[in-house]
N, CA, C and O atoms as a Maestro MAE file, in Angstrom:
{
 s_m_m2io_version
 :::
 2.0.0
}

f_m_ct {
 s_m_title
 :::
 protein
 m_atom[332] {
  # First column is atom index #
  i_m_mmod_type
  r_m_x_coord
  r_m_y_coord
  r_m_z_coord
  i_m_residue_number
  s_m_chain_name
  s_m_pdb_residue_name
  s_m_pdb_atom_name
  i_m_atomic_number
  :::
  1 25 7.184 20.278 18.040 1 A "MET " " N  " 7
  2 3 6.716 19.141 17.267 1 A "MET " " CA " 6
  3 2 5.304 18.782 17.728 1 A "MET " " C  " 6
  4 15 5.055 18.672 18.929 1 A "MET " " O  " 8
  5 25 4.387 18.601 16.791 2 A "SER " " N  " 7
  6 3 3.000 18.297 17.132 2 A "SER " " CA " 6
  7 2 2.848 16.841 17.562 2 A "SER " " C  " 6
  8 15 3.711 16.002 17.302 2 A "SER " " O  " 8
  9 25 1.731 16.566 18.224 3 A "LEU " " N  " 7
  10 3 1.423 15.200 18.641 3 A "LEU " " CA " 6
  11 2 1.351 14.281 17.427 3 A "LEU " " C  " 6
  12 15 1.808 13.140 17.491 3 A "LEU " " O  " 8
  13 25 0.786 14.759 16.329 4 A "PHE " " N  " 7
  14 3 0.657 13.924 15.141 4 A "PHE " " CA " 6
  15 2 2.000 13.605 14.510 4 A "PHE " " C  " 6
  16 15 2.213 12.480 14.059 4 A "PHE " " O  " 8
  17 25 2.906 14.566 14.469 5 A "SER " " N  " 7
  18 3 4.210 14.282 13.875 5 A "SER " " CA " 6
  19 2 5.014 13.319 14.740 5 A "SER " " C  " 6
  20 15 5.909 12.638 14.240 5 A "SER " " O  " 8
  21 25 4.701 13.256 16.036 6 A "LYS " " N  " 7
  22 3 5.328 12.264 16.910 6 A "LYS " " CA " 6
  23 2 4.694 10.890 16.715 6 A "LYS " " C  " 6
  24 15 5.366 9.868 16.857 6 A "LYS " " O  " 8
  25 25 3.400 10.865 16.390 7 A "LEU " " N  " 7
  26 3 2.653 9.613 16.286 7 A "LEU " " CA " 6
  27 2 2.845 8.923 14.941 7 A "LEU " " C  " 6
  28 15 2.966 7.699 14.879 7 A "LEU " " O  " 8
  29 25 2.875 9.707 13.863 8 A "ILE " " N  " 7
  30 3 2.894 9.097 12.536 8 A "ILE " " CA " 6
  31 2 3.663 9.974 11.550 8 A "ILE " " C  " 6
  32 15 3.557 11.200 11.575 8 A "ILE " " O  " 8
  33 25 4.432 9.328 10.689 9 A "THR " " N  " 7
  34 3 5.171 10.041 9.648 9 A "THR " " CA " 6
  35 2 4.373 9.987 8.343 9 A "THR " " C  " 6
  36 15 3.468 9.162 8.210 9 A "THR " " O  " 8
  37 25 4.696 10.852 7.381 10 A "PRO " " N  " 7
  38 3 4.020 10.762 6.081 10 A "PRO " " CA " 6
  39 2 4.162 9.370 5.443 10 A "PRO " " C  " 6
  40 15 3.212 8.868 4.842 10 A "PRO " " O  " 8
  41 25 5.328 8.754 5.570 11 A "ALA " " N  " 7
  42 3 5.531 7.417 4.995 11 A "ALA " " CA " 6
  43 2 4.632 6.381 5.674 11 A "ALA " " C  " 6
  44 15 4.083 5.507 5.004 11 A "ALA " " O  " 8
  45 25 4.477 6.474 7.001 12 A "GLN " " N  " 7
  46 3 3.592 5.551 7.709 12 A "GLN " " CA " 6
  47 2 2.142 5.769 7.290 12 A "GLN " " C  " 6
  48 15 1.399 4.808 7.092 12 A "GLN " " O  " 8
  49 25 1.741 7.033 7.154 13 A "LEU " " N  " 7
  50 3 0.379 7.338 6.727 13 A "LEU " " CA " 6
  51 2 0.125 6.785 5.327 13 A "LEU " " C  " 6
  52 15 -0.945 6.238 5.063 13 A "LEU " " O  " 8
  53 25 1.092 6.923 4.439 14 A "GLN " " N  " 7
  54 3 0.953 6.383 3.087 14 A "GLN " " CA " 6
  55 2 0.825 4.866 3.131 14 A "GLN " " C  " 6
  56 15 0.018 4.290 2.401 14 A "GLN " " O  " 8
  57 25 1.606 4.222 3.973 15 A "ASN " " N  " 7
  58 3 1.536 2.774 4.112 15 A "ASN " " CA " 6
  59 2 0.167 2.333 4.633 15 A "ASN " " C  " 6
  60 15 -0.392 1.348 4.150 15 A "ASN " " O  " 8
  61 25 -0.370 3.053 5.610 16 A "LEU " " N  " 7
  62 3 -1.667 2.706 6.190 16 A "LEU " " CA " 6
  63 2 -2.824 2.998 5.237 16 A "LEU " " C  " 6
  64 15 -3.778 2.224 5.158 16 A "LEU " " O  " 8
  65 25 -2.737 4.107 4.517 17 A "ALA " " N  " 7
  66 3 -3.828 4.507 3.618 17 A "ALA " " CA " 6
  67 2 -3.789 3.751 2.296 17 A "ALA " " C  " 6
  68 15 -4.818 3.548 1.653 17 A "ALA " " O  " 8
  69 25 -2.593 3.339 1.903 18 A "GLY " " N  " 7
  70 3 -2.416 2.743 0.581 18 A "GLY " " CA " 6
  71 2 -1.996 3.829 -0.400 18 A "GLY " " C  " 6
  72 15 -2.346 4.999 -0.241 18 A "GLY " " O  " 8
  73 25 -1.250 3.429 -1.403 19 A "ASP " " N  " 7
  74 3 -0.696 4.402 -2.350 19 A "ASP " " CA " 6
  75 2 -1.776 5.224 -3.048 19 A "ASP " " C  " 6
  76 15 -1.657 6.446 -3.147 19 A "ASP " " O  " 8
  77 25 -2.820 4.570 -3.528 20 A "ARG " " N  " 7
  78 3 -3.853 5.282 -4.291 20 A "ARG " " CA " 6
  79 2 -4.559 6.337 -3.441 20 A "ARG " " C  " 6
  80 15 -4.717 7.478 -3.876 20 A "ARG " " O  " 8
  81 25 -4.983 5.965 -2.234 21 A "SER " " N  " 7
  82 3 -5.682 6.917 -1.360 21 A "SER " " CA " 6
  83 2 -4.761 8.047 -0.936 21 A "SER " " C  " 6
  84 15 -5.173 9.207 -0.900 21 A "SER " " O  " 8
  85 25 -3.518 7.719 -0.614 22 A "TYR " " N  " 7
  86 3 -2.564 8.738 -0.188 22 A "TYR " " CA " 6
  87 2 -2.310 9.741 -1.317 22 A "TYR " " C  " 6
  88 15 -2.334 10.952 -1.099 22 A "TYR " " O  " 8
  89 25 -2.067 9.225 -2.519 23 A "GLU " " N  " 7
  90 3 -1.804 10.107 -3.659 23 A "GLU " " CA " 6
  91 2 -3.024 10.965 -3.985 23 A "GLU " " C  " 6
  92 15 -2.881 12.135 -4.339 23 A "GLU " " O  " 8
  93 25 -4.212 10.396 -3.870 24 A "ARG " " N  " 7
  94 3 -5.431 11.176 -4.118 24 A "ARG " " CA " 6
  95 2 -5.568 12.287 -3.074 24 A "ARG " " C  " 6
  96 15 -5.926 13.416 -3.408 24 A "ARG " " O  " 8
  97 25 -5.285 11.965 -1.816 25 A "GLY " " N  " 7
  98 3 -5.336 12.972 -0.757 25 A "GLY " " CA " 6
  99 2 -4.344 14.098 -0.992 25 A "GLY " " C  " 6
  100 15 -4.674 15.271 -0.813 25 A "GLY " " O  " 8
  101 25 -3.135 13.745 -1.390 26 A "GLU " " N  " 7
  102 3 -2.132 14.773 -1.694 26 A "GLU " " CA " 6
  103 2 -2.576 15.641 -2.868 26 A "GLU " " C  " 6
  104 15 -2.397 16.859 -2.841 26 A "GLU " " O  " 8
  105 25 -3.153 15.027 -3.895 27 A "ALA " " N  " 7
  106 3 -3.632 15.790 -5.054 27 A "ALA " " CA " 6
  107 2 -4.756 16.735 -4.637 27 A "ALA " " C  " 6
  108 15 -4.777 17.892 -5.056 27 A "ALA " " O  " 8
  109 25 -5.693 16.252 -3.813 28 A "TYR " " N  " 7
  110 3 -6.764 17.117 -3.310 28 A "TYR " " CA " 6
  111 2 -6.168 18.315 -2.576 28 A "TYR " " C  " 6
  112 15 -6.625 19.445 -2.749 28 A "TYR " " O  " 8
  113 25 -5.150 18.065 -1.759 29 A "PHE " " N  " 7
  114 3 -4.523 19.145 -1.001 29 A "PHE " " CA " 6
  115 2 -3.860 20.157 -1.940 29 A "PHE " " C  " 6
  116 15 -4.067 21.363 -1.807 29 A "PHE " " O  " 8
  117 25 -3.066 19.660 -2.885 30 A "ARG " " N  " 7
  118 3 -2.369 20.548 -3.835 30 A "ARG " " CA " 6
  119 2 -3.345 21.369 -4.674 30 A "ARG " " C  " 6
  120 15 -3.061 22.517 -5.015 30 A "ARG " " O  " 8
  121 25 -4.493 20.781 -5.006 31 A "GLN " " N  " 7
  122 3 -5.480 21.450 -5.856 31 A "GLN " " CA " 6
  123 2 -6.416 22.367 -5.070 31 A "GLN " " C  " 6
  124 15 -7.317 22.976 -5.646 31 A "GLN " " O  " 8
  125 25 -6.207 22.466 -3.759 32 A "GLY " " N  " 7
  126 3 -7.002 23.387 -2.952 32 A "GLY " " CA " 6
  127 2 -8.344 22.856 -2.478 32 A "GLY " " C  " 6
  128 15 -9.191 23.630 -2.033 32 A "GLY " " O  " 8
  129 25 -8.552 21.535 -2.569 33 A "HIS " " N  " 7
  130 3 -9.816 20.946 -2.116 33 A "HIS " " CA " 6
  131 2 -9.889 20.797 -0.599 33 A "HIS " " C  " 6
  132 15 -10.975 20.633 -0.044 33 A "HIS " " O  " 8
  133 25 -8.743 20.854 0.070 34 A "VAL " " N  " 7
  134 3 -8.712 20.751 1.534 34 A "VAL " " CA " 6
  135 2 -8.744 22.168 2.090 34 A "VAL " " C  " 6
  136 15 -7.830 22.959 1.856 34 A "VAL " " O  " 8
  137 25 -9.808 22.481 2.831 35 A "GLN " " N  " 7
  138 3 -9.998 23.822 3.369 35 A "GLN " " CA " 6
  139 2 -10.162 23.750 4.880 35 A "GLN " " C  " 6
  140 15 -10.450 22.691 5.437 35 A "GLN " " O  " 8
  141 25 -9.977 24.869 5.522 36 A "SER " " N  " 7
  142 3 -10.172 24.977 6.979 36 A "SER " " CA " 6
  143 2 -9.365 23.930 7.732 36 A "SER " " C  " 6
  144 15 -9.866 23.335 8.687 36 A "SER " " O  " 8
  145 25 -8.132 23.696 7.322 37 A "LEU " " N  " 7
  146 3 -7.259 22.718 7.970 37 A "LEU " " CA " 6
  147 2 -6.767 23.289 9.288 37 A "LEU " " C  " 6
  148 15 -6.148 24.353 9.316 37 A "LEU " " O  " 8
  149 25 -7.043 22.577 10.392 38 A "MET " " N  " 7
  150 3 -6.638 23.050 11.718 38 A "MET " " CA " 6
  151 2 -6.120 21.897 12.561 38 A "MET " " C  " 6
  152 15 -6.669 20.795 12.523 38 A "MET " " O  " 8
  153 25 -5.059 22.154 13.325 39 A "GLU " " N  " 7
  154 3 -4.556 21.190 14.299 39 A "GLU " " CA " 6
  155 2 -4.751 21.790 15.674 39 A "GLU " " C  " 6
  156 15 -4.358 22.928 15.928 39 A "GLU " " O  " 8
  157 25 -5.354 21.025 16.551 40 A "SER " " N  " 7
  158 3 -5.616 21.486 17.911 40 A "SER " " CA " 6
  159 2 -5.458 20.314 18.866 40 A "SER " " C  " 6
  160 15 -6.234 19.360 18.830 40 A "SER " " O  " 8
  161 25 -4.457 20.396 19.712 41 A "GLY " " N  " 7
  162 3 -4.254 19.332 20.694 41 A "GLY " " CA " 6
  163 2 -4.034 17.988 20.046 41 A "GLY " " C  " 6
  164 15 -3.027 17.764 19.374 41 A "GLY " " O  " 8
  165 25 -5.002 17.078 20.257 42 A "ASP " " N  " 7
  166 3 -4.845 15.713 19.772 42 A "ASP " " CA " 6
  167 2 -5.625 15.434 18.494 42 A "ASP " " C  " 6
  168 15 -5.850 14.272 18.156 42 A "ASP " " O  " 8
  169 25 -6.048 16.487 17.767 43 A "GLU " " N  " 7
  170 3 -6.797 16.229 16.545 43 A "GLU " " CA " 6
  171 2 -6.493 17.231 15.434 43 A "GLU " " C  " 6
  172 15 -6.082 18.365 15.679 43 A "GLU " " O  " 8
  173 25 -6.709 16.772 14.212 44 A "ILE " " N  " 7
  174 3 -6.613 17.598 13.018 44 A "ILE " " CA " 6
  175 2 -7.971 17.528 12.343 44 A "ILE " " C  " 6
  176 15 -8.520 16.442 12.154 44 A "ILE " " O  " 8
  177 25 -8.518 18.689 11.978 45 A "THR " " N  " 7
  178 3 -9.800 18.723 11.281 45 A "THR " " CA " 6
  179 2 -9.652 19.503 9.979 45 A "THR " " C  " 6
  180 15 -8.799 20.382 9.856 45 A "THR " " O  " 8
  181 25 -10.493 19.163 9.020 46 A "ALA " " N  " 7
  182 3 -10.490 19.873 7.739 46 A "ALA " " CA " 6
  183 2 -11.828 19.673 7.047 46 A "ALA " " C  " 6
  184 15 -12.542 18.701 7.294 46 A "ALA " " O  " 8
  185 25 -12.143 20.607 6.185 47 A "THR " " N  " 7
  186 3 -13.261 20.450 5.262 47 A "THR " " CA " 6
  187 2 -12.656 20.108 3.912 47 A "THR " " C  " 6
  188 15 -11.741 20.787 3.447 47 A "THR " " O  " 8
  189 25 -13.164 19.057 3.283 48 A "VAL " " N  " 7
  190 3 -12.693 18.646 1.968 48 A "VAL " " CA " 6
  191 2 -13.836 18.867 0.986 48 A "VAL " " C  " 6
  192 15 -14.958 18.409 1.205 48 A "VAL " " O  " 8
  193 25 -13.538 19.571 -0.089 49 A "VAL " " N  " 7
  194 3 -14.568 19.866 -1.082 49 A "VAL " " CA " 6
  195 2 -14.325 18.996 -2.308 49 A "VAL " " C  " 6
  196 15 -13.412 19.237 -3.097 49 A "VAL " " O  " 8
  197 25 -15.170 17.977 -2.442 50 A "GLY " " N  " 7
  198 3 -15.162 17.119 -3.626 50 A "GLY " " CA " 6
  199 2 -16.445 17.403 -4.380 50 A "GLY " " C  " 6
  200 15 -16.787 18.563 -4.609 50 A "GLY " " O  " 8
  201 25 -17.160 16.357 -4.768 51 A "THR " " N  " 7
  202 3 -18.479 16.546 -5.363 51 A "THR " " CA " 6
  203 2 -19.386 17.252 -4.369 51 A "THR " " C  " 6
  204 15 -20.162 18.134 -4.738 51 A "THR " " O  " 8
  205 25 -19.281 16.859 -3.107 52 A "GLU " " N  " 7
  206 3 -19.971 17.496 -1.980 52 A "GLU " " CA " 6
  207 2 -18.912 17.782 -0.914 52 A "GLU " " C  " 6
  208 15 -17.949 17.023 -0.801 52 A "GLU " " O  " 8
  209 25 -19.057 18.846 -0.134 53 A "PRO " " N  " 7
  210 3 -18.104 19.074 0.962 53 A "PRO " " CA " 6
  211 2 -18.314 18.053 2.078 53 A "PRO " " C  " 6
  212 15 -19.443 17.641 2.346 53 A "PRO " " O  " 8
  213 25 -17.237 17.652 2.718 54 A "TYR " " N  " 7
  214 3 -17.338 16.760 3.867 54 A "TYR " " CA " 6
  215 2 -16.265 17.114 4.881 54 A "TYR " " C  " 6
  216 15 -15.248 17.721 4.547 54 A "TYR " " O  " 8
  217 25 -16.507 16.726 6.120 55 A "GLU " " N  " 7
  218 3 -15.598 17.017 7.222 55 A "GLU " " CA " 6
  219 2 -14.753 15.786 7.522 55 A "GLU " " C  " 6
  220 15 -15.245 14.658 7.498 55 A "GLU " " O  " 8
  221 25 -13.480 16.018 7.803 56 A "VAL " " N  " 7
  222 3 -12.559 14.944 8.155 56 A "VAL " " CA " 6
  223 2 -11.908 15.299 9.477 56 A "VAL " " C  " 6
  224 15 -11.495 16.441 9.681 56 A "VAL " " O  " 8
  225 25 -11.812 14.326 10.382 57 A "MET " " N  " 7
  226 3 -11.128 14.542 11.649 57 A "MET " " CA " 6
  227 2 -10.206 13.354 11.909 57 A "MET " " C  " 6
  228 15 -10.642 12.203 11.884 57 A "MET " " O  " 8
  229 25 -8.939 13.642 12.156 58 A "LEU " " N  " 7
  230 3 -7.970 12.648 12.606 58 A "LEU " " CA " 6
  231 2 -7.706 12.929 14.068 58 A "LEU " " C  " 6
  232 15 -7.450 14.071 14.449 58 A "LEU " " O  " 8
  233 25 -7.767 11.895 14.890 59 A "ARG " " N  " 7
  234 3 -7.552 12.079 16.319 59 A "ARG " " CA " 6
  235 2 -6.518 11.067 16.811 59 A "ARG " " C  " 6
  236 15 -6.607 9.873 16.524 59 A "ARG " " O  " 8
  237 25 -5.540 11.569 17.555 60 A "ALA " " N  " 7
  238 3 -4.540 10.708 18.182 60 A "ALA " " CA " 6
  239 2 -5.131 10.152 19.467 60 A "ALA " " C  " 6
  240 15 -5.590 10.899 20.330 60 A "ALA " " O  " 8
  241 25 -5.112 8.832 19.581 61 A "GLU " " N  " 7
  242 3 -5.639 8.165 20.765 61 A "GLU " " CA " 6
  243 2 -4.603 7.159 21.246 61 A "GLU " " C  " 6
  244 15 -4.583 6.011 20.802 61 A "GLU " " O  " 8
  245 25 -3.748 7.599 22.154 62 A "SER " " N  " 7
  246 3 -2.659 6.774 22.669 62 A "SER " " CA " 6
  247 2 -1.775 6.353 21.498 62 A "SER " " C  " 6
  248 15 -1.151 7.208 20.870 62 A "SER " " O  " 8
  249 25 -1.706 5.069 21.192 63 A "ARG " " N  " 7
  250 3 -0.889 4.586 20.075 63 A "ARG " " CA " 6
  251 2 -1.746 4.285 18.852 63 A "ARG " " C  " 6
  252 15 -1.348 3.493 17.998 63 A "ARG " " O  " 8
  253 25 -2.909 4.903 18.760 64 A "LYS " " N  " 7
  254 3 -3.808 4.682 17.632 64 A "LYS " " CA " 6
  255 2 -4.157 6.008 16.982 64 A "LYS " " C  " 6
  256 15 -4.075 7.067 17.605 64 A "LYS " " O  " 8
  257 25 -4.542 5.930 15.737 65 A "LEU " " N  " 7
  258 3 -4.989 7.092 14.993 65 A "LEU " " CA " 6
  259 2 -6.442 6.856 14.628 65 A "LEU " " C  " 6
  260 15 -6.767 5.875 13.960 65 A "LEU " " O  " 8
  261 25 -7.315 7.749 15.063 66 A "GLY " " N  " 7
  262 3 -8.737 7.614 14.755 66 A "GLY " " CA " 6
  263 2 -9.098 8.502 13.581 66 A "GLY " " C  " 6
  264 15 -8.568 9.604 13.439 66 A "GLY " " O  " 8
  265 25 -9.994 8.024 12.746 67 A "LEU " " N  " 7
  266 3 -10.444 8.783 11.584 67 A "LEU " " CA " 6
  267 2 -11.955 8.865 11.603 67 A "LEU " " C  " 6
  268 15 -12.638 7.857 11.781 67 A "LEU " " O  " 8
  269 25 -12.471 10.056 11.419 68 A "SER " " N  " 7
  270 3 -13.911 10.256 11.297 68 A "SER " " CA " 6
  271 2 -14.161 11.088 10.053 68 A "SER " " C  " 6
  272 15 -13.558 12.147 9.874 68 A "SER " " O  " 8
  273 25 -15.044 10.612 9.199 69 A "VAL " " N  " 7
  274 3 -15.415 11.348 7.993 69 A "VAL " " CA " 6
  275 2 -16.917 11.579 8.047 69 A "VAL " " C  " 6
  276 15 -17.695 10.626 8.084 69 A "VAL " " O  " 8
  277 25 -17.323 12.836 8.052 70 A "THR " " N  " 7
  278 3 -18.737 13.180 8.105 70 A "THR " " CA " 6
  279 2 -19.188 13.667 6.736 70 A "THR " " C  " 6
  280 15 -18.678 14.656 6.210 70 A "THR " " O  " 8
  281 25 -20.143 12.962 6.180 71 A "VAL " " N  " 7
  282 3 -20.708 13.335 4.886 71 A "VAL " " CA " 6
  283 2 -22.190 13.615 5.071 71 A "VAL " " C  " 6
  284 15 -22.723 13.443 6.167 71 A "VAL " " O  " 8
  285 25 -22.844 14.035 4.031 72 A "ARG " " N  " 7
  286 3 -24.247 14.416 4.123 72 A "ARG " " CA " 6
  287 2 -25.119 13.287 4.672 72 A "ARG " " C  " 6
  288 15 -26.104 13.562 5.358 72 A "ARG " " O  " 8
  289 25 -24.792 12.043 4.397 73 A "LEU " " N  " 7
  290 3 -25.632 10.920 4.796 73 A "LEU " " CA " 6
  291 2 -25.252 10.306 6.136 73 A "LEU " " C  " 6
  292 15 -25.948 9.403 6.600 73 A "LEU " " O  " 8
  293 25 -24.183 10.756 6.775 74 A "GLY " " N  " 7
  294 3 -23.792 10.166 8.052 74 A "GLY " " CA " 6
  295 2 -22.299 10.237 8.265 74 A "GLY " " C  " 6
  296 15 -21.645 11.187 7.835 74 A "GLY " " O  " 8
  297 25 -21.756 9.227 8.933 75 A "TRP " " N  " 7
  298 3 -20.332 9.227 9.234 75 A "TRP " " CA " 6
  299 2 -19.799 7.812 9.228 75 A "TRP " " C  " 6
  300 15 -20.553 6.840 9.272 75 A "TRP " " O  " 8
  301 25 -18.481 7.717 9.173 76 A "MET " " N  " 7
  302 3 -17.807 6.437 9.324 76 A "MET " " CA " 6
  303 2 -16.554 6.669 10.146 76 A "MET " " C  " 6
  304 15 -16.012 7.774 10.153 76 A "MET " " O  " 8
  305 25 -16.099 5.660 10.823 77 A "ALA " " N  " 7
  306 3 -14.896 5.808 11.645 77 A "ALA " " CA " 6
  307 2 -14.031 4.566 11.520 77 A "ALA " " C  " 6
  308 15 -14.532 3.451 11.375 77 A "ALA " " O  " 8
  309 25 -12.745 4.776 11.578 78 A "THR " " N  " 7
  310 3 -11.777 3.697 11.515 78 A "THR " " CA " 6
  311 2 -10.664 4.010 12.503 78 A "THR " " C  " 6
  312 15 -10.276 5.168 12.663 78 A "THR " " O  " 8
  313 25 -10.159 2.996 13.155 79 A "PHE " " N  " 7
  314 3 -9.029 3.192 14.047 79 A "PHE " " CA " 6
  315 2 -7.884 2.333 13.558 79 A "PHE " " C  " 6
  316 15 -8.037 1.133 13.331 79 A "PHE " " O  " 8
  317 25 -6.740 2.963 13.399 80 A "VAL " " N  " 7
  318 3 -5.575 2.303 12.839 80 A "VAL " " CA " 6
  319 2 -4.490 2.248 13.897 80 A "VAL " " C  " 6
  320 15 -4.130 3.280 14.464 80 A "VAL " " O  " 8
  321 25 -3.964 1.068 14.173 81 A "ASN " " N  " 7
  322 3 -2.879 0.919 15.130 81 A "ASN " " CA " 6
  323 2 -1.584 1.329 14.453 81 A "ASN " " C  " 6
  324 15 -1.234 0.791 13.403 81 A "ASN " " O  " 8
  325 25 -0.875 2.274 15.043 82 A "THR " " N  " 7
  326 3 0.370 2.769 14.447 82 A "THR " " CA " 6
  327 2 1.598 2.305 15.211 82 A "THR " " C  " 6
  328 15 2.704 2.779 14.953 82 A "THR " " O  " 8
  329 25 1.416 1.388 16.142 83 A "ALA " " N  " 7
  330 3 2.549 0.909 16.949 83 A "ALA " " CA " 6
  331 2 3.486 0.082 16.112 83 A "ALA " " C  " 6
  332 15 4.497 -0.407 16.617 83 A "ALA " " O  " 8
  :::
 }
 m_bond[331] {
  # First column is bond index #
  i_m_from
  i_m_to
  i_m_order
  :::
  1 1 2 1
  2 2 3 1
  3 3 4 2
  4 3 5 1
  5 5 6 1
  6 6 7 1
  7 7 8 2
  8 7 9 1
  9 9 10 1
  10 10 11 1
  11 11 12 2
  12 11 13 1
  13 13 14 1
  14 14 15 1
  15 15 16 2
  16 15 17 1
  17 17 18 1
  18 18 19 1
  19 19 20 2
  20 19 21 1
  21 21 22 1
  22 22 23 1
  23 23 24 2
  24 23 25 1
  25 25 26 1
  26 26 27 1
  27 27 28 2
  28 27 29 1
  29 29 30 1
  30 30 31 1
  31 31 32 2
  32 31 33 1
  33 33 34 1
  34 34 35 1
  35 35 36 2
  36 35 37 1
  37 37 38 1
  38 38 39 1
  39 39 40 2
  40 39 41 1
  41 41 42 1
  42 42 43 1
  43 43 44 2
  44 43 45 1
  45 45 46 1
  46 46 47 1
  47 47 48 2
  48 47 49 1
  49 49 50 1
  50 50 51 1
  51 51 52 2
  52 51 53 1
  53 53 54 1
  54 54 55 1
  55 55 56 2
  56 55 57 1
  57 57 58 1
  58 58 59 1
  59 59 60 2
  60 59 61 1
  61 61 62 1
  62 62 63 1
  63 63 64 2
  64 63 65 1
  65 65 66 1
  66 66 67 1
  67 67 68 2
  68 67 69 1
  69 69 70 1
  70 70 71 1
  71 71 72 2
  72 71 73 1
  73 73 74 1
  74 74 75 1
  75 75 76 2
  76 75 77 1
  77 77 78 1
  78 78 79 1
  79 79 80 2
  80 79 81 1
  81 81 82 1
  82 82 83 1
  83 83 84 2
  84 83 85 1
  85 85 86 1
  86 86 87 1
  87 87 88 2
  88 87 89 1
  89 89 90 1
  90 90 91 1
  91 91 92 2
  92 91 93 1
  93 93 94 1
  94 94 95 1
  95 95 96 2
  96 95 97 1
  97 97 98 1
  98 98 99 1
  99 99 100 2
  100 99 101 1
  101 101 102 1
  102 102 103 1
  103 103 104 2
  104 103 105 1
  105 105 106 1
  106 106 107 1
  107 107 108 2
  108 107 109 1
  109 109 110 1
  110 110 111 1
  111 111 112 2
  112 111 113 1
  113 113 114 1
  114 114 115 1
  115 115 116 2
  116 115 117 1
  117 117 118 1
  118 118 119 1
  119 119 120 2
  120 119 121 1
  121 121 122 1
  122 122 123 1
  123 123 124 2
  124 123 125 1
  125 125 126 1
  126 126 127 1
  127 127 128 2
  128 127 129 1
  129 129 130 1
  130 130 131 1
  131 131 132 2
  132 131 133 1
  133 133 134 1
  134 134 135 1
  135 135 136 2
  136 135 137 1
  137 137 138 1
  138 138 139 1
  139 139 140 2
  140 139 141 1
  141 141 142 1
  142 142 143 1
  143 143 144 2
  144 143 145 1
  145 145 146 1
  146 146 147 1
  147 147 148 2
  148 147 149 1
  149 149 150 1
  150 150 151 1
  151 151 152 2
  152 151 153 1
  153 153 154 1
  154 154 155 1
  155 155 156 2
  156 155 157 1
  157 157 158 1
  158 158 159 1
  159 159 160 2
  160 159 161 1
  161 161 162 1
  162 162 163 1
  163 163 164 2
  164 163 165 1
  165 165 166 1
  166 166 167 1
  167 167 168 2
  168 167 169 1
  169 169 170 1
  170 170 171 1
  171 171 172 2
  172 171 173 1
  173 173 174 1
  174 174 175 1
  175 175 176 2
  176 175 177 1
  177 177 178 1
  178 178 179 1
  179 179 180 2
  180 179 181 1
  181 181 182 1
  182 182 183 1
  183 183 184 2
  184 183 185 1
  185 185 186 1
  186 186 187 1
  187 187 188 2
  188 187 189 1
  189 189 190 1
  190 190 191 1
  191 191 192 2
  192 191 193 1
  193 193 194 1
  194 194 195 1
  195 195 196 2
  196 195 197 1
  197 197 198 1
  198 198 199 1
  199 199 200 2
  200 199 201 1
  201 201 202 1
  202 202 203 1
  203 203 204 2
  204 203 205 1
  205 205 206 1
  206 206 207 1
  207 207 208 2
  208 207 209 1
  209 209 210 1
  210 210 211 1
  211 211 212 2
  212 211 213 1
  213 213 214 1
  214 214 215 1
  215 215 216 2
  216 215 217 1
  217 217 218 1
  218 218 219 1
  219 219 220 2
  220 219 221 1
  221 221 222 1
  222 222 223 1
  223 223 224 2
  224 223 225 1
  225 225 226 1
  226 226 227 1
  227 227 228 2
  228 227 229 1
  229 229 230 1
  230 230 231 1
  231 231 232 2
  232 231 233 1
  233 233 234 1
  234 234 235 1
  235 235 236 2
  236 235 237 1
  237 237 238 1
  238 238 239 1
  239 239 240 2
  240 239 241 1
  241 241 242 1
  242 242 243 1
  243 243 244 2
  244 243 245 1
  245 245 246 1
  246 246 247 1
  247 247 248 2
  248 247 249 1
  249 249 250 1
  250 250 251 1
  251 251 252 2
  252 251 253 1
  253 253 254 1
  254 254 255 1
  255 255 256 2
  256 255 257 1
  257 257 258 1
  258 258 259 1
  259 259 260 2
  260 259 261 1
  261 261 262 1
  262 262 263 1
  263 263 264 2
  264 263 265 1
  265 265 266 1
  266 266 267 1
  267 267 268 2
  268 267 269 1
  269 269 270 1
  270 270 271 1
  271 271 272 2
  272 271 273 1
  273 273 274 1
  274 274 275 1
  275 275 276 2
  276 275 277 1
  277 277 278 1
  278 278 279 1
  279 279 280 2
  280 279 281 1
  281 281 282 1
  282 282 283 1
  283 283 284 2
  284 283 285 1
  285 285 286 1
  286 286 287 1
  287 287 288 2
  288 287 289 1
  289 289 290 1
  290 290 291 1
  291 291 292 2
  292 291 293 1
  293 293 294 1
  294 294 295 1
  295 295 296 2
  296 295 297 1
  297 297 298 1
  298 298 299 1
  299 299 300 2
  300 299 301 1
  301 301 302 1
  302 302 303 1
  303 303 304 2
  304 303 305 1
  305 305 306 1
  306 306 307 1
  307 307 308 2
  308 307 309 1
  309 309 310 1
  310 310 311 1
  311 311 312 2
  312 311 313 1
  313 313 314 1
  314 314 315 1
  315 315 316 2
  316 315 317 1
  317 317 318 1
  318 318 319 1
  319 319 320 2
  320 319 321 1
  321 321 322 1
  322 322 323 1
  323 323 324 2
  324 323 325 1
  325 325 326 1
  326 326 327 1
  327 327 328 2
  328 327 329 1
  329 329 330 1
  330 330 331 1
  331 331 332 2
  :::
 }
}
């Protein structure tokens, strides 16, 4: 079992992301827009190809889930408490 599956379930992720964002993410995945998906240790990384490609990284940090999205103009980060 991976660190992420111990930290968060799909239902919890949907609750944290909201229905619209979660469903859009699932649709992107099903349609092949999520590429280079890799899990390594405490993080998951992927390239997402929308209008422009961007990098996404989820990182497990103790009882928190960190999110980093890198786009052409910069990055943003959010930390979500999953306790």
